[in-house]
GUVO-96309 format. One record per residue: x, y, z of N, C-alpha, C, O in turn; residue in one letter. Coordinates in Angstrom, 1 decimal, always signed. Each point is the difference from the previous one (the first is absolute). Layout:
# residues N
<pati n_px="X" n_py="Y" n_pz="Z" ca_px="X" ca_py="Y" ca_pz="Z" c_px="X" c_py="Y" c_pz="Z" o_px="X" o_py="Y" o_pz="Z" r="a"/>
...
# end
This chain:
# residues 89
<pati n_px="+1.3" n_py="+12.4" n_pz="+19.2" ca_px="-0.4" ca_py="+0.9" ca_pz="-1.1" c_px="+1.2" c_py="-0.3" c_pz="-1.3" o_px="-0.1" o_py="-0.6" o_pz="-1.0" r="x"/>
<pati n_px="+1.2" n_py="+1.2" n_pz="+1.6" ca_px="+0.9" ca_py="-0.3" ca_pz="-1.3" c_px="+0.7" c_py="-0.7" c_pz="-0.1" o_px="+0.9" o_py="+0.1" o_pz="-0.8" r="x"/>
<pati n_px="-1.2" n_py="-1.4" n_pz="+1.6" ca_px="+0.4" ca_py="-1.6" ca_pz="-0.9" c_px="-1.0" c_py="-0.5" c_pz="-0.9" o_px="+0.3" o_py="-0.7" o_pz="-0.9" r="x"/>
<pati n_px="-1.7" n_py="+1.0" n_pz="+1.2" ca_px="-0.7" ca_py="-0.3" ca_pz="-0.8" c_px="-0.5" c_py="+0.5" c_pz="-1.5" o_px="-0.5" o_py="-0.6" o_pz="-0.9" r="x"/>
<pati n_px="+1.1" n_py="+2.1" n_pz="+1.2" ca_px="+0.3" ca_py="+1.0" ca_pz="-1.3" c_px="+0.9" c_py="-0.3" c_pz="-0.9" o_px="-0.2" o_py="+0.3" o_pz="-1.2" r="x"/>
<pati n_px="+1.5" n_py="-0.9" n_pz="+1.8" ca_px="+0.8" ca_py="-0.3" ca_pz="-0.7" c_px="+0.2" c_py="-1.3" c_pz="-0.6" o_px="+0.8" o_py="-0.3" o_pz="-0.9" r="x"/>
<pati n_px="-1.8" n_py="-0.6" n_pz="+1.5" ca_px="-0.2" ca_py="-1.5" ca_pz="-0.3" c_px="-0.8" c_py="+0.3" c_pz="-1.5" o_px="+0.2" o_py="-0.6" o_pz="-1.1" r="x"/>
<pati n_px="-1.6" n_py="+1.8" n_pz="+1.2" ca_px="-0.8" ca_py="-0.1" ca_pz="-1.4" c_px="+1.0" c_py="+0.7" c_pz="-1.0" o_px="-0.1" o_py="-0.2" o_pz="-1.2" r="x"/>
<pati n_px="+0.8" n_py="+1.0" n_pz="+1.7" ca_px="+0.7" ca_py="+0.7" ca_pz="-0.9" c_px="+0.8" c_py="-0.6" c_pz="-1.1" o_px="-0.2" o_py="+0.1" o_pz="-1.3" r="x"/>
<pati n_px="+1.4" n_py="-1.2" n_pz="+2.1" ca_px="+0.8" ca_py="-0.6" ca_pz="-0.7" c_px="-0.2" c_py="-1.4" c_pz="-0.2" o_px="+0.9" o_py="-0.6" o_pz="-0.6" r="x"/>
<pati n_px="-2.1" n_py="+0.0" n_pz="+1.2" ca_px="-0.4" ca_py="-1.4" ca_pz="-0.3" c_px="-1.3" c_py="-0.1" c_pz="-0.7" o_px="-0.4" o_py="-1.1" o_pz="-0.5" r="x"/>
<pati n_px="-0.3" n_py="+2.4" n_pz="+0.3" ca_px="-1.2" ca_py="+0.1" ca_pz="-0.8" c_px="+0.2" c_py="-0.3" c_pz="-1.2" o_px="-0.7" o_py="-1.0" o_pz="-0.3" r="x"/>
<pati n_px="+1.3" n_py="+1.5" n_pz="-0.5" ca_px="+0.1" ca_py="+0.0" ca_pz="-1.3" c_px="+0.7" c_py="-1.5" c_pz="-0.6" o_px="-0.5" o_py="-0.5" o_pz="-1.1" r="x"/>
<pati n_px="+1.4" n_py="+0.0" n_pz="+1.7" ca_px="+0.5" ca_py="-1.5" ca_pz="-0.5" c_px="-1.0" c_py="-0.7" c_pz="+0.4" o_px="-0.3" o_py="-0.8" o_pz="-0.9" r="x"/>
<pati n_px="-0.6" n_py="+0.8" n_pz="+2.0" ca_px="-1.0" ca_py="-1.1" ca_pz="+0.1" c_px="-1.2" c_py="+0.4" c_pz="-0.8" o_px="-0.8" o_py="-0.9" o_pz="+0.0" r="x"/>
<pati n_px="+0.4" n_py="+1.9" n_pz="-0.6" ca_px="-0.8" ca_py="+0.5" ca_pz="-0.7" c_px="+0.2" c_py="-0.5" c_pz="-1.3" o_px="-0.9" o_py="-0.2" o_pz="-0.8" r="x"/>
<pati n_px="+2.5" n_py="+0.0" n_pz="+0.3" ca_px="+0.3" ca_py="-0.3" ca_pz="-1.4" c_px="-0.1" c_py="-1.7" c_pz="-0.1" o_px="-0.3" o_py="-0.7" o_pz="-0.9" r="x"/>
<pati n_px="+0.6" n_py="+0.4" n_pz="+2.6" ca_px="-0.2" ca_py="-1.7" ca_pz="-0.4" c_px="-1.2" c_py="-0.5" c_pz="-0.2" o_px="-0.2" o_py="-1.1" o_pz="-0.5" r="x"/>
<pati n_px="-1.1" n_py="+2.1" n_pz="+1.2" ca_px="-1.3" ca_py="-0.6" ca_pz="-0.1" c_px="-0.5" c_py="+0.0" c_pz="-1.2" o_px="-0.7" o_py="-0.9" o_pz="-0.5" r="x"/>
<pati n_px="+1.1" n_py="+2.1" n_pz="-0.2" ca_px="-0.6" ca_py="+0.4" ca_pz="-1.5" c_px="+0.9" c_py="-0.9" c_pz="-0.9" o_px="-0.6" o_py="-0.4" o_pz="-1.0" r="x"/>
<pati n_px="+1.7" n_py="+0.1" n_pz="+1.1" ca_px="+0.7" ca_py="-0.8" ca_pz="-0.6" c_px="-0.3" c_py="-1.7" c_pz="-0.4" o_px="+0.2" o_py="-0.6" o_pz="-1.1" r="x"/>
<pati n_px="-0.7" n_py="+0.3" n_pz="+2.5" ca_px="-0.5" ca_py="-1.6" ca_pz="+0.3" c_px="-1.2" c_py="+0.0" c_pz="-0.7" o_px="-0.3" o_py="-0.9" o_pz="-0.8" r="x"/>
<pati n_px="-0.4" n_py="+1.8" n_pz="+0.9" ca_px="-1.7" ca_py="+0.0" ca_pz="-0.6" c_px="+0.4" c_py="+0.2" c_pz="-1.8" o_px="-0.4" o_py="-0.8" o_pz="-0.8" r="x"/>
<pati n_px="+1.0" n_py="+1.7" n_pz="+0.5" ca_px="+0.5" ca_py="+0.3" ca_pz="-1.6" c_px="+0.4" c_py="-1.5" c_pz="-0.4" o_px="-0.5" o_py="-0.5" o_pz="-1.0" r="x"/>
<pati n_px="+1.4" n_py="-0.1" n_pz="+1.7" ca_px="+0.8" ca_py="-1.2" ca_pz="-0.1" c_px="-1.1" c_py="-1.3" c_pz="-0.3" o_px="-0.1" o_py="-0.7" o_pz="-1.0" r="x"/>
<pati n_px="-0.4" n_py="+0.7" n_pz="+1.9" ca_px="-0.7" ca_py="-1.2" ca_pz="+0.2" c_px="-1.7" c_py="+0.2" c_pz="-0.9" o_px="-0.9" o_py="-0.8" o_pz="+0.1" r="x"/>
<pati n_px="+1.1" n_py="+2.0" n_pz="-0.9" ca_px="-1.5" ca_py="+0.0" ca_pz="-0.8" c_px="+0.0" c_py="-1.1" c_pz="-1.1" o_px="+0.8" o_py="-0.6" o_pz="-0.6" r="x"/>
<pati n_px="-1.8" n_py="+0.6" n_pz="+0.5" ca_px="+0.0" ca_py="-1.5" ca_pz="-1.5" c_px="+0.5" c_py="+0.6" c_pz="-0.9" o_px="+1.0" o_py="-0.5" o_pz="-0.6" r="x"/>
<pati n_px="-1.4" n_py="+2.1" n_pz="-0.1" ca_px="+0.1" ca_py="+0.8" ca_pz="-1.2" c_px="+0.7" c_py="+1.1" c_pz="+0.6" o_px="-0.5" o_py="+1.0" o_pz="+0.3" r="x"/>
<pati n_px="+1.7" n_py="-1.2" n_pz="-0.2" ca_px="+1.0" ca_py="+1.3" ca_pz="+0.3" c_px="+0.2" c_py="+0.9" c_pz="-1.0" o_px="+0.5" o_py="+1.1" o_pz="+0.2" r="x"/>
<pati n_px="-1.0" n_py="-1.5" n_pz="-1.4" ca_px="+0.2" ca_py="+1.4" ca_pz="-1.0" c_px="-0.8" c_py="+1.1" c_pz="+0.5" o_px="+0.3" o_py="+1.1" o_pz="+0.2" r="x"/>
<pati n_px="-1.7" n_py="-1.9" n_pz="-0.1" ca_px="-1.2" ca_py="+1.0" ca_pz="+0.4" c_px="-0.1" c_py="+0.1" c_pz="+1.3" o_px="-1.2" o_py="+0.3" o_pz="+0.2" r="x"/>
<pati n_px="+1.9" n_py="-0.5" n_pz="+1.0" ca_px="-0.6" ca_py="+0.2" ca_pz="+1.4" c_px="+1.3" c_py="+0.5" c_pz="+0.4" o_px="+0.1" o_py="+0.2" o_pz="+1.2" r="x"/>
<pati n_px="+1.1" n_py="+0.1" n_pz="-1.8" ca_px="+1.1" ca_py="+0.8" ca_pz="+0.6" c_px="-0.4" c_py="+1.5" c_pz="+0.3" o_px="+0.0" o_py="+0.4" o_pz="+1.2" r="x"/>
<pati n_px="-0.4" n_py="+0.2" n_pz="-2.0" ca_px="-0.2" ca_py="+1.4" ca_pz="-0.2" c_px="-1.3" c_py="+0.3" c_pz="+1.1" o_px="+0.2" o_py="+1.0" o_pz="+0.7" r="x"/>
<pati n_px="-1.1" n_py="-1.6" n_pz="-0.5" ca_px="-0.9" ca_py="+0.1" ca_pz="+1.4" c_px="+0.3" c_py="+0.2" c_pz="+1.2" o_px="-0.3" o_py="+0.8" o_pz="+0.8" r="x"/>
<pati n_px="+1.3" n_py="-1.9" n_pz="-0.8" ca_px="+0.6" ca_py="-0.5" ca_pz="+1.3" c_px="+1.3" c_py="+1.5" c_pz="+0.5" o_px="+0.1" o_py="+0.5" o_pz="+1.1" r="x"/>
<pati n_px="+0.3" n_py="-0.2" n_pz="-1.9" ca_px="+0.8" ca_py="+1.1" ca_pz="+0.1" c_px="-0.5" c_py="+1.2" c_pz="+0.2" o_px="+0.6" o_py="+0.8" o_pz="+0.8" r="x"/>
<pati n_px="-1.6" n_py="-0.4" n_pz="-1.6" ca_px="-1.1" ca_py="+1.0" ca_pz="+0.4" c_px="-0.7" c_py="-0.2" c_pz="+1.4" o_px="-1.0" o_py="+0.8" o_pz="+0.1" r="x"/>
<pati n_px="+1.1" n_py="-1.5" n_pz="+0.8" ca_px="-0.4" ca_py="-0.5" ca_pz="+0.9" c_px="+1.1" c_py="+0.3" c_pz="+1.3" o_px="-0.2" o_py="+0.2" o_pz="+1.2" r="x"/>
<pati n_px="+1.3" n_py="-0.2" n_pz="-1.8" ca_px="+1.3" ca_py="+0.1" ca_pz="+0.7" c_px="-0.2" c_py="+1.1" c_pz="+1.1" o_px="+0.5" o_py="-0.2" o_pz="+1.1" r="x"/>
<pati n_px="-1.1" n_py="+1.2" n_pz="-1.4" ca_px="+0.0" ca_py="+1.3" ca_pz="+1.6" c_px="-0.7" c_py="-0.3" c_pz="+0.4" o_px="+0.1" o_py="+0.5" o_pz="+1.1" r="x"/>
<pati n_px="-1.2" n_py="-1.3" n_pz="-1.1" ca_px="-0.7" ca_py="-0.4" ca_pz="+0.9" c_px="+0.5" c_py="-0.8" c_pz="+1.0" o_px="+0.0" o_py="+0.0" o_pz="+1.3" r="x"/>
<pati n_px="+0.3" n_py="-0.9" n_pz="-2.2" ca_px="+0.7" ca_py="-1.4" ca_pz="+1.0" c_px="+1.3" c_py="+0.7" c_pz="+0.6" o_px="+0.5" o_py="-0.7" o_pz="+1.0" r="x"/>
<pati n_px="-0.1" n_py="+1.5" n_pz="-1.2" ca_px="+1.3" ca_py="+1.0" ca_pz="+0.7" c_px="-0.7" c_py="+0.4" c_pz="+1.3" o_px="+0.4" o_py="-0.3" o_pz="+1.1" r="x"/>
<pati n_px="-1.3" n_py="+0.9" n_pz="-1.2" ca_px="-0.9" ca_py="+1.3" ca_pz="+1.2" c_px="-0.4" c_py="-0.9" c_pz="+0.8" o_px="+0.0" o_py="+0.0" o_pz="+1.3" r="x"/>
<pati n_px="-0.6" n_py="-1.1" n_pz="-2.2" ca_px="-0.7" ca_py="-1.2" ca_pz="+1.3" c_px="+1.4" c_py="-0.6" c_pz="+1.1" o_px="+0.1" o_py="-0.1" o_pz="+1.2" r="x"/>
<pati n_px="+0.6" n_py="-0.1" n_pz="-2.0" ca_px="+1.3" ca_py="-0.9" ca_pz="+0.8" c_px="+0.5" c_py="+0.9" c_pz="+1.1" o_px="+0.0" o_py="-0.2" o_pz="+1.2" r="x"/>
<pati n_px="+0.5" n_py="+1.4" n_pz="-1.9" ca_px="+0.4" ca_py="+1.3" ca_pz="+1.2" c_px="-1.3" c_py="-0.2" c_pz="+1.1" o_px="+0.3" o_py="-0.3" o_pz="+1.1" r="x"/>
<pati n_px="-1.5" n_py="+0.5" n_pz="-1.4" ca_px="-1.0" ca_py="+0.5" ca_pz="+1.1" c_px="+0.3" c_py="-1.2" c_pz="+0.9" o_px="+0.3" o_py="+0.2" o_pz="+1.2" r="x"/>
<pati n_px="-0.5" n_py="-1.6" n_pz="-1.8" ca_px="+0.0" ca_py="-1.1" ca_pz="+0.7" c_px="+1.6" c_py="-0.2" c_pz="+1.2" o_px="+0.2" o_py="-0.7" o_pz="+0.9" r="x"/>
<pati n_px="+0.6" n_py="+1.7" n_pz="-1.5" ca_px="+1.3" ca_py="+0.1" ca_pz="+1.2" c_px="-0.5" c_py="+0.6" c_pz="+1.5" o_px="+0.6" o_py="-0.3" o_pz="+1.1" r="x"/>
<pati n_px="-1.5" n_py="+0.9" n_pz="-1.2" ca_px="-0.3" ca_py="+0.7" ca_pz="+1.2" c_px="-1.3" c_py="-0.9" c_pz="+1.1" o_px="-0.3" o_py="+0.2" o_pz="+1.1" r="x"/>
<pati n_px="-0.2" n_py="-1.1" n_pz="-1.9" ca_px="-0.6" ca_py="-1.2" ca_pz="+0.8" c_px="+0.9" c_py="-0.5" c_pz="+1.0" o_px="-0.5" o_py="-0.4" o_pz="+1.0" r="x"/>
<pati n_px="+2.3" n_py="+0.3" n_pz="-1.4" ca_px="+0.5" ca_py="-0.9" ca_pz="+1.2" c_px="+0.4" c_py="+0.8" c_pz="+1.2" o_px="+0.1" o_py="+1.2" o_pz="-0.1" r="x"/>
<pati n_px="+0.0" n_py="-1.7" n_pz="+1.2" ca_px="+0.1" ca_py="+0.6" ca_pz="+1.1" c_px="+1.4" c_py="+0.9" c_pz="+0.5" o_px="+0.0" o_py="+1.0" o_pz="+0.8" r="x"/>
<pati n_px="+1.2" n_py="-1.7" n_pz="-1.4" ca_px="+0.9" ca_py="+0.8" ca_pz="+0.6" c_px="+0.9" c_py="+0.0" c_pz="-1.8" o_px="-0.1" o_py="-1.0" o_pz="-0.8" r="x"/>
<pati n_px="+0.9" n_py="+2.0" n_pz="+0.7" ca_px="+1.0" ca_py="+0.1" ca_pz="-1.2" c_px="+0.6" c_py="-0.9" c_pz="-0.3" o_px="+0.1" o_py="-0.1" o_pz="-1.2" r="x"/>
<pati n_px="+0.6" n_py="-0.9" n_pz="+2.2" ca_px="+0.8" ca_py="-1.1" ca_pz="-0.2" c_px="-1.0" c_py="-1.2" c_pz="-0.7" o_px="+0.1" o_py="-0.5" o_pz="-1.1" r="x"/>
<pati n_px="-1.1" n_py="+0.3" n_pz="+1.9" ca_px="-0.9" ca_py="-1.1" ca_pz="-0.7" c_px="-0.5" c_py="+0.3" c_pz="-1.7" o_px="-0.4" o_py="-0.8" o_pz="-0.9" r="x"/>
<pati n_px="+0.4" n_py="+2.4" n_pz="+0.9" ca_px="-0.3" ca_py="+0.0" ca_pz="-1.8" c_px="+0.8" c_py="-0.2" c_pz="-0.8" o_px="-0.3" o_py="-0.4" o_pz="-1.1" r="x"/>
<pati n_px="+1.9" n_py="+0.6" n_pz="+1.5" ca_px="+1.0" ca_py="-0.2" ca_pz="-0.7" c_px="+0.5" c_py="-1.3" c_pz="-0.1" o_px="+0.8" o_py="-0.3" o_pz="-0.9" r="x"/>
<pati n_px="-1.2" n_py="-0.6" n_pz="+1.8" ca_px="+0.4" ca_py="-1.3" ca_pz="+0.3" c_px="-1.2" c_py="-0.7" c_pz="-0.8" o_px="+0.4" o_py="-0.9" o_pz="-0.8" r="x"/>
<pati n_px="-1.7" n_py="+1.2" n_pz="+0.8" ca_px="-0.9" ca_py="-0.8" ca_pz="-0.8" c_px="+0.1" c_py="+0.4" c_pz="-1.5" o_px="-0.1" o_py="-0.9" o_pz="-0.9" r="x"/>
<pati n_px="+0.3" n_py="+2.4" n_pz="+0.6" ca_px="-0.1" ca_py="+0.2" ca_pz="-1.5" c_px="+1.5" c_py="-0.4" c_pz="-0.5" o_px="+0.0" o_py="-0.5" o_pz="-1.1" r="x"/>
<pati n_px="+1.1" n_py="+0.5" n_pz="+1.9" ca_px="+1.2" ca_py="-0.2" ca_pz="-0.7" c_px="-0.2" c_py="-1.4" c_pz="-0.2" o_px="+0.1" o_py="-0.3" o_pz="-1.2" r="x"/>
<pati n_px="-0.4" n_py="-0.8" n_pz="+1.9" ca_px="+0.1" ca_py="-1.2" ca_pz="-0.1" c_px="-1.1" c_py="-0.4" c_pz="-1.0" o_px="+0.1" o_py="-0.9" o_pz="-0.8" r="x"/>
<pati n_px="-1.2" n_py="+1.7" n_pz="+0.8" ca_px="-0.7" ca_py="-0.4" ca_pz="-1.5" c_px="+0.6" c_py="+0.4" c_pz="-1.3" o_px="-0.4" o_py="-0.4" o_pz="-1.1" r="x"/>
<pati n_px="+1.1" n_py="+1.0" n_pz="+1.4" ca_px="+0.6" ca_py="+1.0" ca_pz="-1.4" c_px="+1.2" c_py="-0.9" c_pz="-0.4" o_px="+0.3" o_py="-0.2" o_pz="-1.2" r="x"/>
<pati n_px="+0.3" n_py="-0.3" n_pz="+2.1" ca_px="+1.2" ca_py="-0.9" ca_pz="-0.4" c_px="-0.6" c_py="-1.7" c_pz="-0.2" o_px="+0.6" o_py="-0.9" o_pz="-0.7" r="x"/>
<pati n_px="-1.7" n_py="+0.7" n_pz="+1.2" ca_px="-0.4" ca_py="-1.4" ca_pz="-0.2" c_px="-0.5" c_py="+0.1" c_pz="-1.6" o_px="+0.2" o_py="-0.8" o_pz="-0.9" r="x"/>
<pati n_px="-0.8" n_py="+1.8" n_pz="+0.9" ca_px="-0.9" ca_py="+0.1" ca_pz="-1.3" c_px="+1.0" c_py="+0.1" c_pz="-1.2" o_px="-0.2" o_py="-0.6" o_pz="-1.0" r="x"/>
<pati n_px="+1.2" n_py="+1.3" n_pz="+1.2" ca_px="+1.0" ca_py="+0.3" ca_pz="-1.1" c_px="+0.9" c_py="-1.2" c_pz="+0.0" o_px="+0.8" o_py="-0.1" o_pz="-0.9" r="x"/>
<pati n_px="-0.9" n_py="-0.9" n_pz="+1.7" ca_px="+1.1" ca_py="-1.0" ca_pz="+0.2" c_px="-1.1" c_py="-1.1" c_pz="-0.8" o_px="+0.4" o_py="-0.8" o_pz="-0.9" r="x"/>
<pati n_px="-1.8" n_py="+0.7" n_pz="+1.3" ca_px="-1.2" ca_py="-0.9" ca_pz="-1.0" c_px="+0.5" c_py="+0.8" c_pz="-1.6" o_px="+0.6" o_py="-0.6" o_pz="-0.9" r="x"/>
<pati n_px="-0.9" n_py="+1.6" n_pz="+0.9" ca_px="+0.1" ca_py="+0.4" ca_pz="-1.4" c_px="+0.7" c_py="-0.8" c_pz="-0.8" o_px="-0.4" o_py="-0.8" o_pz="-0.8" r="x"/>
<pati n_px="+1.9" n_py="+1.1" n_pz="+1.2" ca_px="+1.4" ca_py="+0.0" ca_pz="-0.6" c_px="-0.1" c_py="-1.7" c_pz="-0.2" o_px="+0.3" o_py="-0.5" o_pz="-1.1" r="x"/>
<pati n_px="-0.9" n_py="-0.2" n_pz="+2.5" ca_px="+0.2" ca_py="-1.7" ca_pz="-0.3" c_px="-1.3" c_py="-0.4" c_pz="-1.4" o_px="+0.2" o_py="-0.8" o_pz="-0.9" r="x"/>
<pati n_px="-1.5" n_py="+1.6" n_pz="+1.1" ca_px="-0.6" ca_py="-0.3" ca_pz="-1.3" c_px="+0.4" c_py="+0.1" c_pz="-1.3" o_px="-0.3" o_py="-0.7" o_pz="-0.9" r="x"/>
<pati n_px="+1.3" n_py="+2.0" n_pz="+0.8" ca_px="+0.5" ca_py="+0.5" ca_pz="-1.3" c_px="+1.2" c_py="-1.3" c_pz="-0.7" o_px="+0.2" o_py="-0.5" o_pz="-1.1" r="x"/>
<pati n_px="+0.3" n_py="+0.3" n_pz="+2.3" ca_px="+1.3" ca_py="-0.7" ca_pz="-0.1" c_px="-0.2" c_py="-1.6" c_pz="-0.4" o_px="+0.8" o_py="-0.6" o_pz="-0.7" r="x"/>
<pati n_px="-1.9" n_py="+0.1" n_pz="+1.3" ca_px="-0.3" ca_py="-1.0" ca_pz="-0.1" c_px="-0.6" c_py="-0.7" c_pz="-1.1" o_px="+0.1" o_py="-1.2" o_pz="-0.3" r="x"/>
<pati n_px="-0.9" n_py="+2.6" n_pz="-0.5" ca_px="-0.6" ca_py="-0.5" ca_pz="-1.2" c_px="-1.2" c_py="+0.2" c_pz="+0.1" o_px="-0.5" o_py="+0.4" o_pz="-1.0" r="x"/>
<pati n_px="-0.4" n_py="-0.7" n_pz="+2.2" ca_px="-1.3" ca_py="+0.0" ca_pz="+0.1" c_px="-1.0" c_py="+1.6" c_pz="-0.5" o_px="-1.2" o_py="+0.0" o_pz="-0.1" r="x"/>
<pati n_px="+1.8" n_py="+0.8" n_pz="-0.1" ca_px="-0.8" ca_py="+1.3" ca_pz="-0.3" c_px="+1.1" c_py="+0.4" c_pz="-0.7" o_px="+1.2" o_py="-0.2" o_pz="+0.3" r="x"/>
<pati n_px="-1.7" n_py="+1.0" n_pz="-1.6" ca_px="+0.4" ca_py="+0.2" ca_pz="-1.5" c_px="-0.7" c_py="+1.6" c_pz="+0.2" o_px="-1.1" o_py="+0.2" o_pz="+0.5" r="x"/>
<pati n_px="+2.1" n_py="+0.7" n_pz="-1.0" ca_px="-0.2" ca_py="+1.5" ca_pz="-0.5" c_px="-0.4" c_py="-0.2" c_pz="-1.4" o_px="+0.9" o_py="-0.3" o_pz="-0.7" r="x"/>
<pati n_px="-2.0" n_py="+0.5" n_pz="+0.3" ca_px="-0.5" ca_py="+0.1" ca_pz="-1.1" c_px="+0.3" c_py="+1.4" c_pz="-0.8" o_px="-0.1" o_py="+1.1" o_pz="+0.6" r="x"/>
<pati n_px="+0.5" n_py="-1.2" n_pz="-2.0" ca_px="+0.8" ca_py="+0.7" ca_pz="-0.5" c_px="-1.0" c_py="+0.6" c_pz="-1.2" o_px="+0.4" o_py="+0.9" o_pz="-0.8" r="x"/>
# end
């Protein structure tokens, strides 16, 4: 139980930031859709932390959530570095 709880606490927020960031970044009109996505952040964060407890063990929770977080941030870095996605000013 401690493994799942620590995975939820330490990996829940970065994974939620990643999900909301991708949704806001890939929207067609970033200027008008970013604020609603940011307002939904808390609900996404709670959902991610709740889903952590669906794993059988704490190790699986750490590995899956850590792997998704690393892969997601690597994909985000690749998209921004390659110029495929731009942040609207």
